[in-house]
Phi, psi and omega in degrees: 000138181282129174275351179287129179252129180236117175293139179211122184284146179199165169217151178271132181235150180235135172223114186054234186267002179250155173234143178216173175251121183260135179235149170278124187304325181292343177270359181245159172301158181284326181279132180297326180293338175276331179286326187303312180294333177290315179299318181296321176290318183297322184269348176084022181280137045245005174283119185300344177259346180050042182296323182271024178210189182268355177288157186247025176060019174222163180290335176290340185242012181236058184236147177237146174238123179250120190238136182208174182297148182301134178264356179235150183287346182263014181229156180263329174214164169256143185222128179233132181255141179223126176259126182261131177288146175270328184261345184229157174278073187217137172244123179257124182259358188273353183253196178205166180221116178300322183296312179295323180298325178294344178268348185293319178302305178298327183291318182295326178293316179299319181297310180298318182294321179296323175296319177297319181291330186274353176281000000 
């Protein structure tokens, strides 16, 4: 177990039958290879019960949404999906989840309104 503590803003989001952890892209490293150990720690993987993390020990509850400012003029936000394995030290970047995607909009709205309040 890593004894280093790193504060990291996140929120738990629910979309349909899935639950995920939402992160601000600016709070994470730019490289996916550097993000993976953070996600594995946050979710509590490699423990199949994910007791030391926010994962729920199922594929429906071990999903991450990384949300940031739009990098294109025809978009409102950037969204990256990651599926965190419960049984292996693995983060899959190749898929998507419609349930978690449905929670990105509300998460982005909350993010935008919190930025306005802090100004």
